[in-house]
PAKOL-153053 format. One record per atom (N, C-alpha, C, O, CB): x, y, z; atom name; residue in three letters. Coordinates in Angstrom, 3 decimals. Glycine has a CB too. Example, Ala and Ser with C-alpha at 12.3 -4.5 7.8 and 13.67 -1.06 7.14 Angstrom:
<rs>
        x        y        z site code
   13.190   -5.690    7.800    N  ALA
   12.300   -4.500    7.800   CA  ALA
   13.200   -3.300    7.800    C  ALA
   14.236   -3.319    8.465    O  ALA
   11.308   -4.473    9.046   CB  ALA
   12.850   -2.250    7.080    N  SER
   13.670   -1.060    7.140   CA  SER
   12.900    0.030    7.870    C  SER
   13.409    1.138    8.039    O  SER
   14.084   -0.598    5.725   CB  SER
</rs>
This chain:
<rs>
        x        y        z site code
   16.588   20.212   46.363    N  MET
   15.949   19.888   47.636   CA  MET
   16.847   19.004   48.477    C  MET
   17.393   18.059   47.907    O  MET
   14.602   19.203   47.404   CB  MET
   17.036   19.180   49.609    N  CYS
   17.961   18.429   50.489   CA  CYS
   16.913   17.637   51.485    C  CYS
   16.048   18.210   52.147    O  CYS
   19.082   19.505   51.337   CB  CYS
   17.141   16.260   51.472    N  MET
   16.309   15.514   52.353   CA  MET
   17.310   14.869   53.416    C  MET
   18.463   14.533   53.146    O  MET
   15.424   14.411   51.532   CB  MET
   16.751   14.757   54.557    N  SER
   17.496   14.129   55.725   CA  SER
   17.025   12.751   55.907    C  SER
   15.855   12.422   56.105    O  SER
   17.302   14.918   57.061   CB  SER
   18.140   11.905   55.813    N  ILE
   17.788   10.353   55.953   CA  ILE
   18.631    9.929   57.124    C  ILE
   19.852   10.006   57.260    O  ILE
   18.156    9.392   54.549   CB  ILE
   17.595    9.407   58.042    N  ASP
   18.220    9.023   59.412   CA  ASP
   19.180    7.851   59.088    C  ASP
   20.371    8.001   59.360    O  ASP
   17.049    8.555   60.578   CB  ASP
   18.755    6.707   58.533    N  GLN
   19.605    5.623   58.229   CA  GLN
   18.934    4.842   56.737    C  GLN
   17.732    4.706   56.510    O  GLN
   19.646    4.572   59.673   CB  GLN
   19.841    4.485   56.021    N  THR
   19.480    3.688   54.835   CA  THR
   19.361    2.368   55.288    C  THR
   20.060    1.957   56.214    O  THR
   20.463    3.771   53.694   CB  THR
   18.360    1.520   54.594    N  ILE
   18.240    0.174   54.660   CA  ILE
   18.098   -0.625   53.327    C  ILE
   17.680   -0.137   52.278    O  ILE
   17.173   -0.061   55.472   CB  ILE
   18.480   -1.849   53.495    N  SER
   18.569   -2.574   52.134   CA  SER
   17.037   -2.952   51.785    C  SER
   16.070   -2.790   52.529    O  SER
   19.600   -4.015   52.215   CB  SER
   17.043   -3.466   50.544    N  TRP
   15.721   -4.001   50.046   CA  TRP
   15.344   -5.070   50.789    C  TRP
   14.146   -5.161   51.059    O  TRP
   15.716   -4.409   48.655   CB  TRP
   16.162   -5.978   51.219    N  SER
   15.855   -7.212   52.025   CA  SER
   15.404   -6.714   53.441    C  SER
   14.519   -7.339   54.024    O  SER
   17.177   -8.224   52.131   CB  SER
   15.954   -5.657   53.990    N  ASP
   15.339   -5.136   55.331   CA  ASP
   13.993   -4.749   55.084    C  ASP
   13.174   -5.096   55.935    O  ASP
   16.094   -3.909   55.956   CB  ASP
   13.541   -4.024   53.975    N  PHE
   12.204   -3.495   53.933   CA  PHE
   11.200   -4.794   53.555    C  PHE
   10.023   -4.820   53.912    O  PHE
   12.137   -2.222   52.791   CB  PHE
   11.739   -5.698   52.901    N  GLU
   10.856   -6.975   52.674   CA  GLU
   10.469   -7.586   54.099    C  GLU
    9.364   -8.092   54.294    O  GLU
   11.706   -8.154   51.748   CB  GLU
   11.301   -7.516   54.923    N  LYS
   11.062   -8.088   56.363   CA  LYS
    9.884   -7.393   57.071    C  LYS
    9.388   -7.946   58.052    O  LYS
   12.382   -7.899   57.287   CB  LYS
    9.399   -6.193   56.624    N  VAL
    8.243   -5.515   57.356   CA  VAL
    7.049   -5.930   56.575    C  VAL
    6.979   -5.821   55.351    O  VAL
    8.363   -3.871   57.444   CB  VAL
    6.054   -6.440   57.386    N  GLU
    4.902   -6.743   56.721   CA  GLU
    3.869   -5.492   56.845    C  GLU
    3.215   -5.401   57.884    O  GLU
    4.343   -8.074   57.299   CB  GLU
    3.716   -4.597   55.894    N  ILE
    2.805   -3.464   55.898   CA  ILE
    1.444   -3.986   55.080    C  ILE
    1.478   -4.232   53.874    O  ILE
    3.563   -2.101   55.167   CB  ILE
    0.484   -4.095   55.732    N  ARG
   -0.812   -4.543   55.200   CA  ARG
   -1.845   -3.647   55.344    C  ARG
   -1.810   -2.815   56.251    O  ARG
   -1.229   -5.712   55.766   CB  ARG
   -2.956   -3.721   54.402    N  ILE
   -4.063   -3.088   54.512   CA  ILE
   -5.220   -3.974   55.386    C  ILE
   -5.252   -5.203   55.334    O  ILE
   -4.446   -2.739   53.104   CB  ILE
   -6.068   -3.247   56.113    N  GLY
   -7.092   -3.858   56.949   CA  GLY
   -8.318   -2.883   57.181    C  GLY
   -8.149   -1.674   57.025    O  GLY
   -6.453   -4.274   58.315   CB  GLY
   -9.370   -3.319   57.499    N  THR
  -10.485   -2.544   57.857   CA  THR
  -10.982   -2.603   59.219    C  THR
  -11.341   -3.669   59.720    O  THR
  -11.476   -2.853   57.063   CB  THR
  -11.015   -1.488   59.839    N  VAL
  -11.508   -1.355   61.149   CA  VAL
  -12.822   -1.862   61.345    C  VAL
  -13.756   -1.301   60.770    O  VAL
  -11.479   -0.057   61.540   CB  VAL
  -13.054   -3.001   62.193    N  LEU
  -14.307   -3.616   62.458   CA  LEU
  -14.940   -2.914   63.656    C  LEU
  -16.164   -2.821   63.747    O  LEU
  -14.138   -5.121   62.700   CB  LEU
  -14.012   -2.363   64.682    N  GLN
  -14.517   -1.917   66.023   CA  GLN
  -13.543   -1.032   66.415    C  GLN
  -12.371   -1.239   66.101    O  GLN
  -14.740   -3.018   67.087   CB  GLN
  -13.929    0.098   67.173    N  ALA
  -13.106    1.157   67.830   CA  ALA
  -13.778    1.441   69.068    C  ALA
  -14.919    1.900   69.110    O  ALA
  -12.932    2.456   66.983   CB  ALA
  -13.005    1.142   70.186    N  ASP
  -13.471    1.378   71.636   CA  ASP
  -12.697    2.508   72.273    C  ASP
  -11.550    2.772   71.913    O  ASP
  -13.288    0.075   72.528   CB  ASP
  -13.287    3.129   73.160    N  GLU
  -12.662    4.018   74.146   CA  GLU
  -11.405    3.259   74.843    C  GLU
  -11.559    2.079   75.159    O  GLU
  -13.784    4.463   75.257   CB  GLU
  -10.398    3.783   75.043    N  PHE
   -9.345    3.239   75.871   CA  PHE
   -8.963    4.134   77.125    C  PHE
   -7.924    4.793   77.076    O  PHE
   -8.124    3.032   74.993   CB  PHE
   -9.703    4.171   78.149    N  PRO
   -9.781    5.026   79.220   CA  PRO
   -8.383    4.735   80.075    C  PRO
   -7.961    5.618   80.822    O  PRO
  -11.188    4.759   80.051   CB  PRO
   -7.741    3.587   79.954    N  GLU
   -6.604    3.357   80.859   CA  GLU
   -5.228    3.776   80.032    C  GLU
   -4.103    3.650   80.517    O  GLU
   -6.592    1.727   81.358   CB  GLU
   -5.471    4.242   78.839    N  ALA
   -4.380    4.664   78.087   CA  ALA
   -3.744    5.986   78.806    C  ALA
   -4.518    6.798   79.313    O  ALA
   -4.861    4.926   76.588   CB  ALA
   -2.177    6.225   78.853    N  ARG
   -1.793    7.233   79.201   CA  ARG
   -2.113    8.627   78.392    C  ARG
   -2.337    9.719   78.913    O  ARG
   -0.644    6.936   79.336   CB  ARG
   -2.085    8.362   77.176    N  LYS
   -2.474    9.426   76.195   CA  LYS
   -3.768    9.023   75.604    C  LYS
   -3.990    7.815   75.516    O  LYS
   -1.399    9.643   75.063   CB  LYS
   -4.733    9.947   75.147    N  PRO
   -5.905    9.482   74.721   CA  PRO
   -5.794    8.575   73.422    C  PRO
   -5.100    8.981   72.490    O  PRO
   -6.757   10.622   74.531   CB  PRO
   -6.418    7.429   73.337    N  ALA
   -6.352    6.468   72.426   CA  ALA
   -7.586    5.667   72.195    C  ALA
   -8.425    5.699   73.095    O  ALA
   -5.353    5.691   72.755   CB  ALA
   -7.815    5.004   71.207    N  TYR
   -8.736    3.885   70.859   CA  TYR
   -8.231    2.609   70.758    C  TYR
   -7.111    2.450   70.270    O  TYR
   -9.340    4.095   69.702   CB  TYR
   -8.936    1.601   71.174    N  ILE
   -8.515    0.219   70.835   CA  ILE
   -9.282   -0.215   69.581    C  ILE
  -10.510   -0.310   69.576    O  ILE
   -8.785   -0.791   72.044   CB  ILE
   -8.494   -0.479   68.498    N  LEU
   -9.113   -0.837   67.168   CA  LEU
   -8.902   -2.473   67.104    C  LEU
   -7.917   -3.118   67.462    O  LEU
   -8.323    0.031   65.813   CB  LEU
  -10.007   -2.886   66.594    N  ARG
   -9.991   -4.253   65.949   CA  ARG
   -9.801   -4.195   64.508    C  ARG
  -10.653   -3.539   63.909    O  ARG
  -11.255   -5.003   66.209   CB  ARG
   -8.953   -4.687   63.870    N  VAL
   -8.706   -4.523   62.452   CA  VAL
   -8.710   -5.827   61.633    C  VAL
   -7.896   -6.695   61.948    O  VAL
   -7.408   -3.847   62.278   CB  VAL
   -9.517   -6.031   60.654    N  ASP
   -9.646   -7.255   59.883   CA  ASP
   -8.555   -7.200   58.856    C  ASP
   -8.533   -6.202   58.135    O  ASP
  -11.066   -7.412   59.226   CB  ASP
   -7.672   -8.105   58.692    N  PHE
   -6.433   -8.122   57.740   CA  PHE
   -6.675   -9.320   56.799    C  PHE
   -5.757   -9.770   56.113    O  PHE
   -4.942   -8.297   58.575   CB  PHE
   -7.951   -9.843   56.774    N  GLY
   -8.125  -10.840   55.892   CA  GLY
   -7.952  -12.311   56.304    C  GLY
   -7.424  -12.509   57.399    O  GLY
   -7.322  -10.565   54.920   CB  GLY
   -8.328  -13.361   55.571    N  PRO
   -8.239  -14.709   56.225   CA  PRO
   -6.708  -15.172   56.571    C  PRO
   -6.594  -15.976   57.497    O  PRO
   -8.920  -15.790   55.232   CB  PRO
   -5.580  -14.753   55.935    N  ASP
   -4.421  -15.175   56.194   CA  ASP
   -3.879  -14.683   57.518    C  ASP
   -3.111  -15.371   58.191    O  ASP
   -3.656  -14.869   55.159   CB  ASP
   -4.303  -13.448   57.888    N  VAL
   -3.804  -12.856   59.008   CA  VAL
   -4.815  -12.753   60.090    C  VAL
   -4.447  -12.918   61.253    O  VAL
   -3.279  -11.600   58.681   CB  VAL
   -5.999  -12.507   59.828    N  GLY
   -7.203  -12.374   60.798   CA  GLY
   -7.487  -10.999   61.316    C  GLY
   -7.222  -10.001   60.647    O  GLY
   -6.996  -13.245   62.013   CB  GLY
   -8.000  -10.948   62.448    N  VAL
   -8.353   -9.706   63.214   CA  VAL
   -7.288   -9.384   64.206    C  VAL
   -6.968  -10.240   65.032    O  VAL
   -9.703   -9.854   63.948   CB  VAL
   -6.791   -8.367   64.190    N  LEU
   -5.671   -7.986   65.225   CA  LEU
   -6.127   -6.690   65.974    C  LEU
   -6.936   -5.904   65.481    O  LEU
   -4.172   -7.705   64.461   CB  LEU
   -5.551   -6.526   67.199    N  LYS
   -5.927   -5.361   68.060   CA  LYS
   -4.797   -4.365   68.010    C  LYS
   -3.645   -4.795   67.960    O  LYS
   -6.219   -5.793   69.563   CB  LYS
   -5.045   -3.005   68.021    N  SER
   -4.066   -2.007   68.065   CA  SER
   -4.497   -0.911   69.039    C  SER
   -5.689   -0.609   69.088    O  SER
   -3.815   -1.467   66.688   CB  SER
   -3.645   -0.325   69.782    N  SER
   -3.938    0.858   70.490   CA  SER
   -3.465    2.005   69.617    C  SER
   -2.298    2.106   69.240    O  SER
   -3.286    0.863   71.887   CB  SER
   -4.431    2.866   69.316    N  ALA
   -4.073    3.977   68.339   CA  ALA
   -4.325    5.326   68.911    C  ALA
   -5.459    5.565   69.327    O  ALA
   -4.871    3.854   67.029   CB  ALA
   -3.453    6.180   68.976    N  GLN
   -3.468    7.527   69.525   CA  GLN
   -4.008    8.489   68.424    C  GLN
   -3.350    9.403   67.928    O  GLN
   -2.012    7.954   70.018   CB  GLN
   -5.203    8.186   68.128    N  ILE
   -5.874    9.020   66.854   CA  ILE
   -7.044    9.772   67.120    C  ILE
   -7.799   10.139   66.219    O  ILE
   -6.309    8.115   65.712   CB  ILE
   -7.258   10.056   68.522    N  THR
   -8.577   10.669   68.941   CA  THR
   -8.649   12.276   68.632    C  THR
   -9.696   12.904   68.794    O  THR
   -8.784   10.404   70.556   CB  THR
   -7.655   12.772   68.255    N  ASP
   -7.696   14.070   67.899   CA  ASP
   -8.561   14.405   66.550    C  ASP
   -9.240   15.422   66.413    O  ASP
   -6.302   14.478   67.779   CB  ASP
   -8.426   13.468   65.678    N  LEU
   -8.820   13.821   64.289   CA  LEU
  -10.020   12.752   63.938    C  LEU
  -10.738   12.927   62.953    O  LEU
   -7.458   13.710   63.199   CB  LEU
  -10.165   11.738   64.738    N  TYR
  -11.098   10.693   64.182   CA  TYR
  -11.985   10.336   65.361    C  TYR
  -11.533   10.283   66.505    O  TYR
  -10.315    9.363   63.574   CB  TYR
  -13.280   10.089   65.060    N  THR
  -14.319    9.575   66.108   CA  THR
  -14.336    8.039   65.896    C  THR
  -13.931    7.525   64.853    O  THR
  -15.900   10.252   65.893   CB  THR
  -14.810    7.364   66.904    N  ARG
  -14.888    5.874   66.786   CA  ARG
  -15.781    5.541   65.665    C  ARG
  -15.611    4.584   64.910    O  ARG
  -15.401    5.197   68.085   CB  ARG
  -16.750    6.395   65.604    N  GLU
  -17.874    5.838   64.535   CA  GLU
  -17.296    6.021   63.164    C  GLU
  -17.526    5.143   62.333    O  GLU
  -19.384    6.681   64.601   CB  GLU
  -16.534    7.117   62.817    N  GLU
  -16.155    7.300   61.513   CA  GLU
  -14.868    6.234   61.194    C  GLU
  -14.496    5.989   60.047    O  GLU
  -15.793    8.888   61.317   CB  GLU
  -14.340    5.726   62.240    N  LEU
  -13.210    4.770   62.015   CA  LEU
  -13.700    3.346   61.484    C  LEU
  -13.079    2.632   60.696    O  LEU
  -12.412    4.583   63.384   CB  LEU
  -14.954    3.071   62.080    N  VAL
  -15.492    1.543   61.566   CA  VAL
  -15.606    1.636   60.137    C  VAL
  -16.071    2.645   59.607    O  VAL
  -17.036    1.039   62.177   CB  VAL
  -15.219    0.672   59.504    N  GLY
  -15.453    0.472   58.025   CA  GLY
  -14.281    1.137   57.157    C  GLY
  -14.134    0.924   55.953    O  GLY
  -16.894    1.127   57.608   CB  GLY
  -13.481    1.955   57.919    N  ARG
  -12.397    2.548   57.167   CA  ARG
  -11.205    1.677   56.944    C  ARG
  -10.848    0.972   57.888    O  ARG
  -11.967    3.737   57.822   CB  ARG
  -10.559    1.633   55.848    N  GLN
   -9.247    0.853   55.761   CA  GLN
   -8.153    1.605   56.340    C  GLN
   -8.157    2.836   56.320    O  GLN
   -8.867    0.501   54.326   CB  GLN
   -7.247    0.949   56.837    N  VAL
   -5.888    1.492   57.494   CA  VAL
   -4.734    0.662   57.045    C  VAL
   -4.852   -0.508   56.679    O  VAL
   -5.916    1.452   59.132   CB  VAL
   -3.597    1.333   57.092    N  VAL
   -2.330    0.705   56.865   CA  VAL
   -1.649    0.371   58.131    C  VAL
   -1.473    1.225   59.000    O  VAL
   -1.471    1.553   56.049   CB  VAL
   -1.264   -0.848   58.251    N  ALA
   -0.543   -1.158   59.618   CA  ALA
    0.555   -2.258   59.285    C  ALA
    0.575   -3.013   58.313    O  ALA
   -1.664   -1.753   60.839   CB  ALA
    1.477   -2.160   60.348    N  VAL
    2.674   -3.282   60.440   CA  VAL
    2.034   -4.433   61.049    C  VAL
    1.376   -4.305   62.081    O  VAL
    4.036   -2.838   61.383   CB  VAL
    2.175   -5.450   60.523    N  THR
    1.492   -6.844   61.211   CA  THR
    2.397   -7.661   61.783    C  THR
    2.007   -8.696   62.322    O  THR
    0.753   -7.785   60.231   CB  THR
    3.727   -7.327   61.756    N  ASN
    4.741   -8.435   62.133   CA  ASN
    5.645   -7.993   63.138    C  ASN
    6.730   -8.551   63.303    O  ASN
    5.574   -8.910   60.960   CB  ASN
    5.229   -6.933   63.883    N  PHE
    5.946   -6.527   65.231   CA  PHE
    5.425   -7.647   66.238    C  PHE
    4.386   -8.295   66.106    O  PHE
    5.518   -4.861   65.797   CB  PHE
    6.284   -7.736   67.192    N  PRO
    5.814   -8.715   68.210   CA  PRO
    4.597   -7.922   69.048    C  PRO
    4.511   -6.694   69.044    O  PRO
    7.152   -9.207   69.246   CB  PRO
    3.790   -8.683   69.673    N  PRO
    2.655   -8.098   70.419   CA  PRO
    3.441   -7.239   71.544    C  PRO
    4.510   -7.601   72.035    O  PRO
    1.575   -9.316   71.070   CB  PRO
    2.805   -6.135   71.855    N  LYS
    3.055   -5.188   72.893   CA  LYS
    2.036   -4.938   73.944    C  LYS
    0.872   -4.678   73.642    O  LYS
    3.319   -4.016   72.316   CB  LYS
    2.465   -5.015   75.218    N  GLN
    1.445   -4.900   76.281   CA  GLN
    1.372   -3.457   76.516    C  GLN
    2.371   -2.806   76.821    O  GLN
    1.784   -5.711   77.610   CB  GLN
    0.155   -2.922   76.374    N  ILE
   -0.172   -1.386   76.454   CA  ILE
   -1.209   -1.344   77.449    C  ILE
   -2.363   -1.612   77.114    O  ILE
   -0.687   -0.677   75.040   CB  ILE
   -0.919   -1.028   78.678    N  GLY
   -2.099   -1.143   79.773   CA  GLY
   -2.580   -2.535   79.911    C  GLY
   -1.816   -3.495   80.004    O  GLY
   -3.388   -0.245   79.394   CB  GLY
   -3.948   -2.620   79.922    N  PRO
   -4.652   -3.843   79.994   CA  PRO
   -4.715   -4.835   78.782    C  PRO
   -5.035   -6.021   78.855    O  PRO
   -5.922   -3.502   80.328   CB  PRO
   -4.314   -4.068   77.528    N  ILE
   -4.549   -4.817   76.252   CA  ILE
   -3.154   -5.210   75.587    C  ILE
   -2.112   -4.599   75.824    O  ILE
   -5.436   -3.901   75.224   CB  ILE
   -3.249   -6.216   74.794    N  MET
   -2.098   -6.589   73.997   CA  MET
   -2.217   -5.984   72.680    C  MET
   -3.195   -6.334   72.019    O  MET
   -1.946   -8.067   73.876   CB  MET
   -1.420   -5.153   72.177    N  SER
   -1.454   -4.471   70.954   CA  SER
   -0.629   -5.513   69.849    C  SER
    0.532   -5.886   70.024    O  SER
   -0.738   -2.910   71.165   CB  SER
   -1.365   -5.841   68.844    N  GLU
   -0.845   -6.927   68.075   CA  GLU
   -0.511   -6.409   66.602    C  GLU
   -0.068   -7.173   65.745    O  GLU
   -1.895   -8.121   68.066   CB  GLU
   -0.766   -4.985   66.358    N  CYS
   -0.228   -4.415   65.074   CA  CYS
   -0.138   -3.009   65.320    C  CYS
   -0.707   -2.538   66.305    O  CYS
   -1.106   -4.706   63.800   CB  CYS
    0.557   -2.238   64.483    N  LEU
    0.833   -0.881   64.432   CA  LEU
    0.218   -0.157   63.413    C  LEU
    0.673   -0.185   62.270    O  LEU
    2.107   -0.684   64.352   CB  LEU
   -0.973    0.622   63.773    N  VAL
   -1.516    1.312   62.719   CA  VAL
   -0.720    2.559   62.442    C  VAL
   -0.261    3.229   63.367    O  VAL
   -2.909    1.606   62.984   CB  VAL
   -0.532    2.912   61.031    N  THR
    0.462    3.868   60.625   CA  THR
   -0.264    5.182   60.611    C  THR
   -1.475    5.214   60.394    O  THR
    1.115    3.520   59.238   CB  THR
    0.490    6.348   60.851    N  GLY
    0.012    7.608   60.557   CA  GLY
    1.177    8.646   60.621    C  GLY
    2.308    8.294   60.954    O  GLY
   -1.114    7.944   61.498   CB  GLY
    0.861    9.976   60.284    N  PHE
    1.843   10.906   60.301   CA  PHE
    1.461   11.959   61.333    C  PHE
    0.308   12.369   61.461    O  PHE
    2.057   11.461   58.944   CB  PHE
    2.475   12.365   62.049    N  ASN
    2.347   13.356   63.250   CA  ASN
    2.414   14.844   62.600    C  ASN
    3.405   15.316   62.043    O  ASN
    3.655   13.116   64.435   CB  ASN
    1.253   15.441   62.767    N  ARG
    1.272   17.030   62.444   CA  ARG
    1.967   17.646   63.351    C  ARG
    2.369   17.094   64.375    O  ARG
   -0.048   17.742   62.405   CB  ARG
    2.191   18.986   63.018    N  PRO
    2.944   19.914   64.105   CA  PRO
    2.270   20.171   65.392    C  PRO
    2.872   20.454   66.427    O  PRO
    3.203   21.294   63.550   CB  PRO
    0.892   20.049   65.267    N  ASP
    0.210   20.191   66.585   CA  ASP
   -0.052   18.924   67.259    C  ASP
   -0.876   18.870   68.172    O  ASP
   -1.066   20.890   66.443   CB  ASP
    0.603   17.896   66.864    N  GLY
    0.599   16.600   67.589   CA  GLY
   -0.591   15.465   67.135    C  GLY
   -0.641   14.294   67.511    O  GLY
    0.417   16.981   69.144   CB  GLY
   -1.387   16.052   66.357    N  ALA
   -2.632   15.152   65.943   CA  ALA
   -1.989   14.095   64.800    C  ALA
   -1.088   14.465   64.048    O  ALA
   -4.032   16.198   65.222   CB  ALA
   -2.477   12.927   64.762    N  VAL
   -2.018   11.863   63.912   CA  VAL
   -3.050   11.763   62.748    C  VAL
   -4.262   11.680   62.946    O  VAL
   -1.873   10.492   64.725   CB  VAL
   -2.485   11.778   61.555    N  VAL
   -3.310   11.625   60.289   CA  VAL
   -2.984   10.314   59.928    C  VAL
   -1.801    9.999   59.794    O  VAL
   -3.019   12.662   59.106   CB  VAL
   -3.968    9.441   59.741    N  LEU
   -3.869    8.073   59.334   CA  LEU
   -3.301    7.849   57.857    C  LEU
   -3.537    8.650   56.952    O  LEU
   -5.244    7.466   59.462   CB  LEU
   -2.573    6.751   57.696    N  VAL
   -2.274    6.470   56.209   CA  VAL
   -3.264    5.557   55.775    C  VAL
   -3.648    4.609   56.461    O  VAL
   -0.849    5.870   55.919   CB  VAL
   -3.728    5.863   54.518    N  ARG
   -4.843    4.921   53.983   CA  ARG
   -4.802    5.034   52.500    C  ARG
   -4.259    6.005   51.973    O  ARG
   -6.348    5.300   54.532   CB  ARG
   -5.367    4.062   51.788    N  PRO
   -5.457    3.976   50.361   CA  PRO
   -6.390    4.950   49.677    C  PRO
   -7.385    5.280   50.322    O  PRO
   -5.849    2.661   50.018   CB  PRO
   -6.216    5.476   48.436    N  ASP
   -7.084    6.182   47.778   CA  ASP
   -8.356    5.374   47.368    C  ASP
   -9.452    5.931   47.310    O  ASP
   -6.411    6.739   46.693   CB  ASP
   -8.196    4.093   47.093    N  ASN
   -9.321    3.229   46.657   CA  ASN
   -9.224    2.053   47.580    C  ASN
   -8.252    1.898   48.320    O  ASN
   -9.251    2.794   45.091   CB  ASN
  -10.291    1.182   47.527    N  THR
  -10.344    0.060   48.258   CA  THR
   -9.610   -0.996   47.933    C  THR
   -9.603   -1.301   46.741    O  THR
  -11.433   -0.309   48.338   CB  THR
   -8.880   -1.749   48.810    N  VAL
   -7.837   -2.817   48.431   CA  VAL
   -8.309   -3.978   49.414    C  VAL
   -8.694   -3.757   50.562    O  VAL
   -6.121   -2.302   48.684   CB  VAL
   -8.236   -5.217   48.841    N  PRO
   -8.593   -6.413   49.519   CA  PRO
   -7.851   -6.384   51.031    C  PRO
   -6.671   -6.038   51.091    O  PRO
   -8.132   -7.716   48.575   CB  PRO
   -8.486   -6.711   52.087    N  ASN
   -7.907   -6.662   53.401   CA  ASN
   -6.713   -7.940   53.371    C  ASN
   -6.831   -9.022   52.796    O  ASN
   -9.201   -6.867   54.628   CB  ASN
   -5.794   -7.556   54.005    N  GLY
   -4.528   -8.444   54.048   CA  GLY
   -3.504   -8.111   52.907    C  GLY
   -2.382   -8.618   52.883    O  GLY
   -4.946   -9.996   53.912   CB  GLY
   -3.920   -7.302   52.043    N  THR
   -2.892   -7.069   50.858   CA  THR
   -1.639   -6.388   51.457    C  THR
   -1.670   -5.434   52.234    O  THR
   -3.538   -6.080   49.624   CB  THR
   -0.524   -7.012   50.985    N  ARG
    0.611   -6.377   51.589   CA  ARG
    1.260   -5.490   50.681    C  ARG
    1.296   -5.780   49.486    O  ARG
    1.553   -7.324   52.076   CB  ARG
    1.842   -4.312   51.164    N  LEU
    2.558   -3.126   50.500   CA  LEU
    3.865   -3.842   50.078    C  LEU
    4.429   -4.669   50.794    O  LEU
    2.827   -1.734   51.553   CB  LEU
    4.283   -3.471   48.901    N  GLY
    5.631   -3.798   48.329   CA  GLY
    5.526   -4.567   47.008    C  GLY
    6.547   -4.910   46.411    O  GLY
    6.458   -4.640   49.343   CB  GLY
</rs>
C-alpha cells in the first residue's frame, strides 16, 4: 500500500501541538459565518478552561446532540477572528467526499483537558 506524505515532522514538532479532549458545553447558531457553522464552547478542564470554536459541522450534527459530547481539538493555535467571534481552538474532523465533516472523538470518556501523545 502506497501512502502520500506531504511533509514529515520530527517528534519535537509533534510535541508542540496541544491536542486535547474537551466536552461541548454549548452549541449556538452562527448566522454570520460564510459557511454554515456553530459556535461551540468546549470545556478542556481546569488547566485550560472553556474555549470557543467556530466549527463547520452542521451537515452531520445538530446543536442538541453536540452538547455533552467529547471532541478532540488543538488548543494552542493563536486565537483567530472569524466574523464577530474569536475562535480559540480548532475542533478536529475528517472531510468526507461530500464535504461533510466527521468529528474526531474518543471511543470512551476521557478526563477533559487530557492531552494526546
